[in-house]
VOFISE-810613 format. One record per residue: z, y, x of N, C-alpha, C, O in turn; residue number from 1; residue in one letter. Coordinates in steps of 0.05 Angstrom, whole numbers, plus 5000, padded with zeros to 4 digits. Each point is the difference from the previous one (the first is absolute). Layout:
<sites>
<site <Z,Y,X>,<Z,Y,X>,<Z,Y,X>,<Z,Y,X>,NUM,A>,
...
</sites>
This chain:
<sites>
<site <2019,5979,9669>,<5005,5006,4971>,<4973,4962,4997>,<5004,4980,4985>,1,X>,
<site <4982,5022,5027>,<4971,4976,5001>,<5015,4978,5004>,<4999,4981,4985>,2,X>,
<site <5019,5022,5040>,<5021,4977,4998>,<5021,4981,4988>,<5006,4977,5003>,3,X>,
<site <5002,5045,4982>,<5020,4998,4977>,<4996,4987,4978>,<5012,4983,4986>,4,X>,
<site <4966,5027,5012>,<4973,4984,4967>,<4990,4971,5013>,<5000,4979,4987>,5,X>,
<site <4994,5022,5034>,<4996,4969,5009>,<5022,4986,5005>,<4993,4977,5004>,6,X>,
<site <5042,5028,5000>,<5014,4981,5004>,<5001,4990,4969>,<4998,4977,4992>,7,X>,
<site <5004,5046,4993>,<5017,4996,4970>,<4966,4975,4994>,<4999,4975,4997>,8,X>,
<site <4983,5040,5003>,<4976,4973,4994>,<5006,4976,5012>,<4995,4982,4984>,9,X>,
<site <5015,5010,5037>,<5007,4978,5019>,<5027,4987,4987>,<5000,4976,4992>,10,X>,
<site <5014,5035,5008>,<5026,4995,4977>,<4991,4984,4969>,<5008,4978,4993>,11,X>,
<site <4973,5041,4993>,<5002,4992,4977>,<4978,4984,4997>,<4999,4990,4977>,12,X>,
<site <4979,5004,5043>,<4984,4973,5003>,<5024,4979,5010>,<4995,4978,4990>,13,X>,
<site <5025,5022,5025>,<5013,4977,5015>,<5013,4994,4971>,<4990,4980,4991>,14,X>,
<site <5025,5029,4996>,<5013,4998,4973>,<4986,4987,4982>,<5009,4984,4983>,15,X>,
<site <4964,5025,5019>,<4993,4988,4975>,<4982,4971,5004>,<4992,4984,4983>,16,X>,
<site <5007,5016,5047>,<4989,4966,5013>,<5022,4992,5004>,<4998,4979,5014>,17,X>,
<site <5031,5027,4979>,<5027,4987,5006>,<4995,4982,4971>,<4994,4977,4995>,18,X>,
<site <5012,5045,4990>,<4999,5000,4962>,<4983,4965,4998>,<5008,4977,4996>,19,X>,
<site <4969,5035,5009>,<4973,4972,5000>,<5008,4982,5012>,<4991,4980,4989>,20,X>,
<site <5021,5016,5028>,<5010,4972,5014>,<5023,4993,4984>,<4998,4976,4993>,21,X>,
<site <5024,5037,4997>,<5013,4994,4988>,<5000,4987,4970>,<5011,4980,4991>,22,X>,
<site <4973,5037,4998>,<4982,4992,4971>,<4995,4973,5009>,<5017,4983,4996>,23,X>,
<site <4962,5011,5014>,<4976,4984,5008>,<5025,4964,5008>,<4995,4976,4997>,24,X>,
<site <5033,5038,5013>,<5007,4979,5010>,<5013,4982,4968>,<4999,4976,4993>,25,X>,
<site <5013,5048,4996>,<5009,4991,4976>,<4987,4986,4980>,<5010,4980,4989>,26,X>,
<site <4963,5033,5005>,<4984,4983,4990>,<4997,4972,5009>,<5003,4983,4982>,27,X>,
<site <4992,5011,5036>,<4993,4976,5024>,<5024,4982,4986>,<4995,4977,4992>,28,X>,
<site <5036,5039,5007>,<5020,4983,4999>,<5002,4994,4970>,<5001,4978,4989>,29,X>,
<site <4999,5036,5003>,<4995,4996,4958>,<4980,4983,4998>,<4999,4988,4978>,30,X>,
<site <4982,5007,5038>,<4969,4980,4988>,<5022,4971,5014>,<4998,4979,4988>,31,X>,
<site <5016,5023,5031>,<5006,4973,5016>,<5019,4996,4982>,<5002,4975,4996>,32,X>,
<site <5018,5042,4987>,<5021,4992,4993>,<4995,4984,4967>,<5014,4982,4990>,33,X>,
<site <4963,5030,4998>,<4977,4997,4978>,<4985,4972,4996>,<4995,4986,4981>,34,X>,
<site <4998,5013,5049>,<4986,4974,4997>,<5016,4970,5006>,<4991,4977,5004>,35,X>,
<site <5043,5033,4994>,<5021,4985,5006>,<4998,4987,4968>,<4992,4977,4993>,36,X>,
<site <5015,5040,4993>,<5006,4994,4967>,<4973,4986,4990>,<5005,4987,4980>,37,X>,
<site <4971,5012,5027>,<4988,4983,4990>,<5006,4977,4996>,<5009,4994,5022>,38,X>,
<site <4992,4979,4957>,<5006,4970,5001>,<4976,4991,5021>,<4979,5011,5005>,39,X>,
<site <5030,4972,5004>,<4975,4978,5019>,<4985,4981,4980>,<5010,4989,4980>,40,X>,
<site <4965,5010,5030>,<4988,4989,4991>,<4997,4976,4987>,<5001,4982,5017>,41,X>,
<site <4994,5009,4955>,<5006,4969,4988>,<4994,4973,5027>,<4984,4992,5016>,42,X>,
<site <5033,5006,4979>,<4987,4969,5019>,<4979,4984,4977>,<4999,4997,4975>,43,X>,
<site <4985,4995,5049>,<4976,4989,4982>,<5007,4972,4999>,<4983,4987,4986>,44,X>,
<site <5035,4997,5023>,<5004,4971,4984>,<5018,4999,4978>,<5015,4981,4993>,45,X>,
<site <4983,5036,4999>,<5028,4997,4973>,<4994,4978,4981>,<4976,5001,4997>,46,X>,
<site <5029,4986,4993>,<4995,4971,4992>,<4999,5008,4964>,<5019,5011,4989>,47,X>,
<site <4960,4983,4999>,<4991,4994,4977>,<5006,4973,4992>,<5006,4982,5015>,48,X>,
<site <4993,5017,4959>,<5008,4980,4974>,<4970,4985,4995>,<4982,5014,5008>,49,X>,
<site <5012,4968,4984>,<4986,4983,4990>,<5012,4963,4991>,<5017,4986,5011>,50,X>,
<site <4968,5011,4968>,<5004,4972,4998>,<4968,4988,5009>,<4979,5013,4999>,51,X>,
<site <5026,4952,5013>,<4984,4985,4999>,<5002,4979,4992>,<5018,4985,5009>,52,X>,
<site <4962,5006,4971>,<4997,4977,4987>,<4985,4975,5017>,<4984,5007,5018>,53,X>,
<site <5020,4963,4976>,<4981,4987,5012>,<4997,4978,4983>,<5018,4983,5004>,54,X>,
<site <4962,5011,4976>,<5004,4976,4984>,<4975,4976,5014>,<4978,5008,5009>,55,X>,
<site <5028,4974,4991>,<4986,4967,5022>,<4987,4994,4967>,<4976,4993,5000>,56,X>,
<site <5034,5008,4979>,<4985,4994,4980>,<5012,4976,4990>,<4993,4991,4978>,57,X>,
<site <5032,4995,5043>,<5006,4974,5003>,<5035,5005,4987>,<5019,4988,5011>,58,X>,
<site <4984,5032,4963>,<5031,5007,4998>,<4995,5030,4995>,<4981,5016,4999>,59,X>,
<site <5054,4985,5000>,<5004,5038,5000>,<4998,5015,5012>,<5010,4993,5022>,60,X>,
<site <4979,5033,4977>,<4985,5017,5029>,<5025,5003,5012>,<5019,4995,4986>,61,X>,
<site <4986,5014,5042>,<5017,5006,5010>,<4999,5028,5013>,<4984,5006,5018>,62,X>,
<site <5035,5013,4971>,<5001,5017,4995>,<5016,5017,5027>,<5024,4993,4997>,63,X>,
<site <4974,5025,5027>,<5015,5008,5012>,<5015,5038,4995>,<4987,5009,4981>,64,X>,
<site <5019,4998,5022>,<5005,5036,5013>,<5003,5003,5033>,<5017,4995,5017>,65,X>,
<site <4955,5017,4980>,<5002,5006,5033>,<5001,5028,5009>,<4997,5016,4982>,66,X>,
<site <5006,4993,5040>,<5008,5032,5014>,<4972,4995,5014>,<4990,4979,5009>,67,X>,
<site <5001,5047,4989>,<4963,5010,5017>,<5009,5025,5010>,<5017,5016,4993>,68,X>,
<site <4961,4981,5029>,<5004,5026,5009>,<4972,5020,4994>,<4977,4991,4998>,69,X>,
<site <5027,5031,5000>,<4964,5015,4982>,<4985,4991,5017>,<5010,4997,5022>,70,X>,
<site <4966,4998,4977>,<4981,4990,5012>,<4996,4975,5004>,<4979,4990,5009>,71,X>,
<site <5041,4996,4982>,<4994,4968,4999>,<4979,4989,4981>,<4996,5014,4980>,72,X>,
<site <4992,4967,5022>,<4975,4987,4985>,<5020,4976,4984>,<5020,4991,5010>,73,X>,
<site <4968,4999,4957>,<5003,4985,4994>,<5003,4965,5015>,<5013,4981,4991>,74,X>,
<site <4973,5021,5029>,<4999,4983,5020>,<5030,4998,5013>,<5017,4982,5000>,75,X>,
<site <4984,5045,5011>,<5025,4999,5027>,<5025,4991,4978>,<5017,4984,5007>,76,X>,
<site <4983,5026,4965>,<5022,4993,4993>,<5004,4966,4996>,<5020,4987,5005>,77,X>,
<site <4956,5005,4984>,<5000,4962,4995>,<5004,4989,5027>,<5014,4981,5005>,78,X>,
<site <4970,5035,5015>,<5017,4986,5030>,<5024,5004,5007>,<5012,4979,5005>,79,X>,
<site <5003,5044,4998>,<5031,4997,5002>,<5017,4988,4980>,<5023,4996,5008>,80,X>,
<site <4973,4999,4970>,<5014,4983,4988>,<4994,4978,5001>,<5022,4989,4999>,81,X>,
<site <4959,4992,5004>,<4996,4978,5013>,<5010,4995,5032>,<5006,4978,5009>,82,X>,
<site <4995,5042,5004>,<5014,4990,5022>,<5030,4999,4998>,<5014,4986,5014>,83,X>,
<site <4997,5034,4963>,<5027,4992,5005>,<5013,4976,4980>,<5024,4993,4999>,84,X>,
<site <4955,4999,4989>,<5001,4981,4978>,<4995,4969,5017>,<5004,4977,4994>,85,X>,
<site <4988,5035,5027>,<4983,4971,5018>,<4984,4982,4979>,<5004,4976,4998>,86,X>,
<site <4976,5039,4985>,<4984,4984,4984>,<4973,5006,5016>,<4998,5022,5009>,87,X>,
<site <4980,4956,4995>,<4977,4995,5014>,<4985,5026,4982>,<5003,5006,4976>,88,X>,
<site <4976,5009,5047>,<4976,5009,4991>,<4978,4999,5016>,<5001,5009,5023>,89,X>,
<site <4977,4981,4966>,<4985,5000,5012>,<4974,5025,4989>,<5001,5002,4976>,90,X>,
<site <4983,5011,5035>,<4984,5023,4996>,<4973,4996,5023>,<5001,4984,5019>,91,X>,
<site <4976,5034,4975>,<4985,4993,5013>,<4976,5030,4994>,<4993,5010,4979>,92,X>,
<site <4999,4997,5053>,<5000,5032,5000>,<4965,5000,4990>,<4982,4984,5006>,93,X>,
<site <5018,5036,4981>,<4965,5000,4989>,<4988,5029,5009>,<5017,5015,5011>,94,X>,
<site <4961,4994,4986>,<5001,5024,5002>,<5009,5020,4973>,<5001,5024,5002>,95,X>,
<site <5004,4963,4975>,<5007,5011,4979>,<5031,5007,5006>,<5008,5019,4988>,96,X>,
<site <5003,4971,5023>,<5026,5003,5009>,<5019,4974,5005>,<4986,4983,5011>,97,X>,
<site <5038,5008,4984>,<5012,4977,5007>,<5005,4986,4968>,<5015,5014,4985>,98,X>,
<site <4975,4964,5006>,<5006,4977,4987>,<5014,4983,4999>,<5002,4986,5020>,99,X>,
<site <5015,5008,4956>,<5017,4973,5000>,<4988,4974,5000>,<4978,4999,4988>,100,X>,
<site <5033,4977,5025>,<4983,4980,4996>,<5022,4985,4996>,<4992,4983,4985>,101,X>,
<site <5030,5014,5020>,<5021,4982,4991>,<5028,5018,4997>,<5003,5021,5012>,102,X>,
<site <5016,4967,4971>,<5019,5022,5003>,<5021,4968,4990>,<4996,4989,4978>,103,X>,
<site <5026,5002,5042>,<5017,4984,4997>,<4980,4964,4985>,<5000,4987,4979>,104,X>,
<site <4988,5013,5047>,<4979,4975,4988>,<4978,4991,4981>,<4986,4980,5001>,105,X>,
<site <5013,5045,4976>,<4987,5005,4986>,<4971,5014,5002>,<4998,5023,4994>,106,X>,
<site <4977,4960,5018>,<4979,5009,5014>,<4979,5006,4980>,<4994,4985,4981>,107,X>,
<site <4995,5039,5027>,<4977,5003,4981>,<4977,4976,4990>,<4999,4978,5012>,108,X>,
<site <4983,5029,4966>,<4991,4975,4996>,<5010,4976,4995>,<4985,4981,5005>,109,X>,
<site <5041,5013,4984>,<5018,4973,4993>,<4994,5017,4970>,<5007,5023,4994>,110,X>,
<site <4977,4955,4986>,<4997,4990,4976>,<4981,5032,4991>,<5007,5011,4979>,111,X>,
<site <4975,5000,5033>,<4990,5031,5001>,<5012,5023,4995>,<4992,5015,4983>,112,X>,
<site <5026,4990,5032>,<5019,5016,4998>,<5001,5002,5025>,<4997,4984,5019>,113,X>,
<site <5011,5049,4981>,<5003,5024,5019>,<5028,5015,5005>,<5016,5002,4982>,114,X>,
<site <4987,5005,5040>,<5019,5020,4995>,<4991,5028,5003>,<4987,5007,5021>,115,X>,
<site <5020,5017,4954>,<4996,5022,4997>,<5022,5007,4991>,<5015,4985,4988>,116,X>,
<site <4990,5046,5018>,<5013,5015,4995>,<5003,5016,4989>,<4981,5014,5006>,117,X>,
<site <5037,5002,4975>,<4994,5021,4979>,<5023,5018,5013>,<5016,4990,5015>,118,X>,
<site <4984,5039,4978>,<5010,5021,4997>,<5016,5015,4973>,<4986,5004,4981>,119,X>,
<site <5027,4999,5018>,<5016,5000,4975>,<4975,4992,4975>,<4989,5016,4984>,120,X>,
<site <5008,4960,5017>,<4992,4981,4981>,<4965,5011,4997>,<4987,4998,4979>,121,X>,
<site <5008,5007,5034>,<4972,5004,5007>,<4988,4983,5024>,<5011,5002,5022>,122,X>,
<site <4962,4978,4973>,<4991,4994,5025>,<4990,5014,5024>,<4982,5017,4996>,123,X>,
<site <5024,4981,5022>,<4997,5021,5027>,<4971,4998,5008>,<4991,4978,5007>,124,X>,
<site <4993,5045,4992>,<4967,4995,5014>,<5000,5011,5024>,<4977,5009,5005>,125,X>,
<site <5037,4994,5012>,<5007,4994,5032>,<5014,4983,5016>,<5021,4995,4988>,126,X>,
<site <4976,4992,5034>,<5025,4981,5011>,<5020,5012,5005>,<5003,5024,5002>,127,X>,
<site <5019,4956,5000>,<5026,5005,4997>,<5011,5025,5025>,<5019,5014,4997>,128,X>,
<site <4967,4985,5022>,<5011,5016,5026>,<4984,5022,4994>,<4997,5016,5019>,129,X>,
<site <4989,4989,4957>,<4989,5024,5003>,<5011,5028,4983>,<4996,5025,5002>,130,X>,
<site <5022,4953,4976>,<5012,5016,4974>,<5033,5008,5021>,<5015,4986,5014>,131,X>,
<site <4986,5044,4979>,<5021,5008,5012>,<5023,5004,4978>,<4998,5020,4986>,132,X>,
<site <5024,4964,5009>,<5008,5004,4974>,<5025,5021,5001>,<5015,5004,5019>,133,X>,
<site <4985,5007,4959>,<5031,5018,4988>,<5020,4987,4997>,<5000,4976,4997>,134,X>,
<site <5019,5040,5003>,<5025,5002,4976>,<4998,4990,4984>,<4981,5007,4986>,135,X>,
<site <5038,4969,5003>,<4989,4988,4974>,<4988,4979,4991>,<5005,4987,4980>,136,X>,
<site <4973,5010,5042>,<4971,4983,4995>,<5012,4977,4990>,<5023,4996,5009>,137,X>,
<site <4964,4985,4971>,<5000,4972,5005>,<4980,4987,5011>,<4978,5008,4993>,138,X>,
<site <5022,4972,5026>,<4979,4987,5011>,<5009,4967,4991>,<5021,4987,4999>,139,X>,
<site <4959,5011,4997>,<4993,4977,4991>,<4988,4977,5020>,<4980,5012,5008>,140,X>,
<site <5020,4964,5004>,<4981,4978,5005>,<5005,4991,4978>,<5022,5003,4990>,141,X>,
<site <4954,4979,4996>,<4994,4980,4992>,<4974,4977,5009>,<4979,5003,5013>,142,X>,
<site <5031,4978,4976>,<4975,4973,5011>,<4998,5000,4970>,<5018,4995,4984>,143,X>,
<site <4958,5010,5011>,<4979,4997,4976>,<4972,4995,5000>,<4989,5004,5021>,144,X>,
<site <4998,4987,4959>,<4965,5008,4993>,<5000,5021,5009>,<5020,5015,4998>,145,X>,
<site <4959,4991,5014>,<4983,5029,4998>,<4993,5007,4970>,<4984,4988,4986>,146,X>,
<site <5028,5030,5007>,<5000,5010,4964>,<4971,5003,4997>,<4992,4988,4979>,147,X>,
<site <4988,5024,5036>,<4971,5017,4991>,<4991,4975,5011>,<4976,4995,5001>,148,X>,
</sites>
């Protein structure tokens, strides 16, 4: 009789183990199937839109609609646009960042004027390579006397 109970216990234990394995396999399969339904992560190089304006003080400002990638700086946008348009751009690196020395041959210091840049109409307080632009920003580079 002791042997019969032992065989029953072994059979029940074996059934429980098999059901556990089948159940675990079903959960793993379900998890794998579910993970395929999750949409892929968004691309990191999604193009955003901004406006770039350059005013050399000699006529009408030139305005360009530009595309950029999140994380780009105001300087990146200017540099990329000028490469495409074949406009000369001279810069100098300082501890505070990249500063514009000349755009299209118009150099800092001429008639007491310098290249300054504005974001959404406000004079920027950091170097152009440090300001990360946002979709819809208006970036303006103006050749003018320092307003302060």
